C-alpha positions in Angstrom: -8.5 9.3 -25.0 -11.8 7.7 -26.1 -13.1 11.1 -27.2 -9.6 12.0 -28.9 -9.7 8.8 -30.7 -13.4 9.2 -31.8 -12.7 12.7 -33.0 -9.5 11.6 -35.1 -11.4 8.7 -36.7 -14.3 11.0 -37.6 -12.0 13.5 -39.1 -10.0 10.9 -41.1 -13.0 8.8 -42.1 -15.8 11.2 -42.6 -14.3 14.6 -43.2 -11.0 13.9 -45.1 -12.2 10.6 -46.6 -8.4 9.4 -46.8 -7.7 6.6 -49.4 -6.1 3.4 -48.1 -2.8 4.2 -49.9 -2.4 7.5 -47.9 1.1 7.7 -46.1 -0.5 8.2 -42.8 -1.3 4.7 -42.8 2.4 3.8 -42.3 2.6 5.6 -38.9 1.7 2.6 -37.1 5.2 1.2 -38.0 6.6 4.2 -35.8 4.4 3.0 -32.8 5.6 -0.5 -33.4 9.3 0.6 -33.2 8.6 3.0 -30.2 6.5 0.3 -28.4 9.7 -1.7 -27.6 11.5 1.2 -26.4 8.6 2.4 -23.9 8.1 -1.1 -22.7 11.7 -1.2 -21.7 11.5 2.1 -20.0 8.5 1.2 -18.1 9.9 -2.3 -17.0 12.9 -0.4 -15.7 10.7 2.0 -14.0 8.6 -0.6 -12.3 11.5 -2.8 -11.4 13.5 0.1 -9.8 10.4 1.2 -7.8 9.7 -2.5 -6.8 13.3 -3.0 -5.5 13.0 0.2 -3.2 9.7 -1.2 -1.7 11.2 -4.7 -1.2 14.4 -3.3 0.2 12.5 -1.3 2.8 10.4 -4.4 3.8 13.8 -6.1 4.3 15.5 -3.3 6.4 12.2 -3.2 8.7 12.2 -6.9 9.1 15.7 -6.9 10.3 15.0 -3.9 12.5 12.3 -5.7 14.2 14.5 -8.9 14.5 17.2 -6.8 16.0 14.8 -5.2 18.5 13.6 -8.6 19.7 17.2 -9.9 19.8 18.4 -7.0 21.9 15.4 -7.2 24.3 15.9 -11.0 25.0 19.6 -10.5 25.6 19.2 -7.6 27.8 16.3 -9.4 29.7 18.6 -12.4 30.2 21.4 -9.9 31.5 19.3 -7.7 33.7 18.9 -8.8 37.4 15.5 -10.0 38.3 14.9 -7.6 40.9 16.0 -4.5 38.7 12.5 -3.9 37.2 13.4 -0.2 36.7 16.3 -1.0 34.5 14.2 -3.4 32.5 11.6 -0.7 32.1 14.1 1.8 30.9 15.4 -0.5 28.1 11.7 -1.2 27.1 10.9 2.4 26.7 14.2 3.2 24.9 14.0 0.4 22.2 10.3 1.2 21.7 11.0 5.1 21.7 13.7 4.5 19.1 11.5 2.7 16.8 8.8 5.4 17.1 11.5 8.1 16.3 12.6 6.4 13.2 9.0 6.1 12.0 8.4 9.7 12.7 11.4 10.8 10.9 10.5 8.7 7.9 7.0 10.2 7.8 8.4 13.7 8.4 6.5 14.2 11.6 9.7 14.3 13.9 9.0 17.2 16.2 10.6 15.9 19.4 13.9 16.9 20.7 15.0 13.1 20.9 16.3 12.0 17.5 17.3 8.3 16.8 20.8 9.2 17.1 20.4 10.6 20.6 18.6 7.5 21.7 21.3 5.2 20.2 23.9 7.4 22.2 21.9 7.1 25.4 21.6 3.2 25.1 25.4 3.0 24.3 26.1 5.1 27.3 23.7 2.7 29.4 25.5 -0.3 28.4 29.0 1.1 29.4 27.6 2.2 32.6 26.1 -1.3 33.3 29.6 -2.6 32.4 31.3 -0.5 35.0 28.9 -1.2 37.7 29.4 -4.9 37.1 25.9 -5.6 35.9 27.1 -6.6 32.5 30.1 -8.9 31.5 32.6 -7.2 29.1 32.0 -10.2 26.6 28.3 -9.3 26.5 29.1 -5.7 26.0 30.5 -6.1 22.6 27.6 -8.5 21.6 24.9 -5.8 22.7 26.8 -3.0 21.2 26.6 -5.0 17.9 22.8 -5.1 18.3 22.8 -1.3 18.6 24.8 -0.9 15.7 22.5 -2.9 13.5 19.8 -0.6 14.7 21.5 2.4 13.5 22.3 0.8 10.1 18.6 0.1 9.7 17.7 3.6 10.3 20.4 4.9 7.9 19.1 2.4 5.3 15.8 3.6 5.6 16.8 7.3 5.4 18.8 6.4 2.2 15.6 5.1 0.5 13.4 8.0 1.6 16.1 10.7 0.7 17.2 9.3 -2.7 14.1 9.4 -4.8 14.3 8.3 -8.6 15.8 11.3 -10.7 13.1 13.7 -11.9 14.5 14.2 -15.3 14.0 10.6 -15.8 10.4 10.6 -14.7 9.7 13.7 -16.8 11.1 12.1 -19.9 9.2 9.0 -19.6 5.9 10.8 -18.9 6.5 13.1 -21.9 7.3 10.0 -24.1 4.1 8.2 -22.9 2.1 11.3 -23.7 3.6 11.8 -27.1 3.1 8.1 -27.8 -0.5 7.7 -26.7 -1.6 11.1 -28.3 -0.4 10.0 -31.8 -1.8 6.4 -31.5 -5.3 7.6 -32.9 -3.7 8.9 -36.1 -2.5 5.5 -37.5 -5.1 3.3 -35.6 -8.0 5.2 -36.7 -7.0 5.0 -40.4 -6.3 1.3 -40.2 -9.0 0.0 -37.7 -11.7 2.6 -38.3 -14.1 3.0 -35.3 -12.5 -0.1 -33.7 -9.5 2.1 -33.0 -11.4 3.6 -29.9 -11.3 0.7 -27.5 -7.9 -0.5 -28.8 -6.3 3.1 -28.1 -7.9 3.3 -24.7 -6.8 -0.2 -23.8 -3.3 0.7 -24.7 -3.3 3.9 -22.7 -4.8 2.1 -19.7 -2.1 -0.4 -19.5 0.7 2.2 -19.9 -0.7 4.7 -17.5 -1.4 1.8 -15.0 2.1 0.7 -15.1 3.3 4.2 -14.3 0.8 4.7 -11.5 1.9 1.5 -9.9 5.5 2.5 -9.9 4.6 5.8 -8.4 2.6 4.1 -5.6 5.4 1.8 -4.4 8.5 4.0 -5.0 8.3 5.5 -1.6 7.4 2.8 0.6 7.3 5.0 3.9 4.3 7.0 2.8 0.6 6.7 3.6 -0.7 4.6 0.6 -2.2 1.2 1.1 0.8 -0.4 -0.5 3.3 1.3 1.9 4.7 -0.2 5.0 2.3 -0.1 8.1 5.0 1.5 10.3 2.8 2.5 13.1 1.2 -1.0 13.4 4.9 -2.6 13.3 5.9 -0.2 16.2 2.9 -1.0 18.1 3.4 -4.7 17.8 7.2 -4.4 18.8 6.0 -2.3 21.9 3.7 -5.2 22.9 6.6 -7.8 22.6 9.0 -5.6 24.5 6.5 -5.2 27.4 6.0 -8.9 27.2 9.7 -9.7 27.4 10.7 -7.4 30.1 7.8 -8.0 32.3 7.6 -11.8 32.2 10.6 -13.7 33.2 10.3 -17.5 32.5 10.1 -19.5 35.6 13.3 -21.8 35.6 11.8 -24.2 38.0 8.7 -24.8 35.9 10.6 -25.2 32.7 12.8 -27.9 34.3 9.8 -29.7 35.6 8.1 -29.6 32.2 11.4 -31.0 30.6 11.5 -33.8 33.1 8.0 -34.8 32.5 8.7 -34.8 28.8 11.5 -37.0 29.2 9.6 -39.3 31.3 6.7 -39.6 28.7 6.2 -42.9 26.6 6.3 -41.0 23.4 9.6 -39.4 24.1 10.9 -42.8 25.0 9.5 -44.3 21.9 11.2 -41.4 19.7 14.5 -42.1 21.3 
C-alpha cells in the first residue's frame, strides 16, 4: 500500500501535474460515504465472530460444571467399597470430554463417539437402578446431567459446523480491496506525499479488524485465541480422579464442625 500510494502520488504530482480544480479531487467524497458503510459491515463481522467465540466459552464452562456435578452426585451415590464402579464412571466422563474435543478438532478416529459414550452411561444408570444401587429419584436427576452433557456437545458442533456465510466474507473482502486500492487516488491529490502514511494507517486498521474476526470466528481451532480444550480436558480428568478416589471422612468433618462451634470466635459471631 505504501508503494502503491507513493507511485500514485508521483504520477499525479510529478508526471500529470494535476491542478487543484481537477475533478479527481472530489473522489474523497466517495470514500467518506463508503467509509460509513464499510465500518458498519466490519462491526457486524467482528461482533458476529466474537459472539461465536464467547458462546463457545460459555458452552464449555457449562460442560465442565456438568461433569463436576455428575461426578459429585455419583460419588455420593456409589457405595464406598465399589471402587471398580467409581473408576468406570471416572473413565467414562473423562473419555466423553476427550471424544468431544477430538470431534471438534477433526481428529476423531476412535470407534467410540460421544453419542455411544452417552448411551453407555445412560444404560449404566438404568442397571444401577435395577440392582438397587441407585434410587429412582436420583435416576432422573443424574439423567438430566447426562442430557446437559449431550446438549453441550451439540451446541459445540453447531458452532463448528455453521460458519459465517462465505458469500458475505467474499463481498466484504472485495469491498475492502476496492476501497483501499482507490484511496491513493484522492488522498495523493489532496495530501500530496503525506497520503502515504495516511493510506497505510487506514489499510492497517481495516485489515486488522478483518484478521481479528477471522482468528476468533472458529473457537475450536489451534490459534492462540481459541479454547485450550486439551488443557481443560486434562484439568477435568484430574478433578475426576480426585473426586472418585478420595471420599470425605465423615467423622473428621463432624469433629471439625464441633471444634468450630466450641471456638470463642464462633460464639462471638453468634
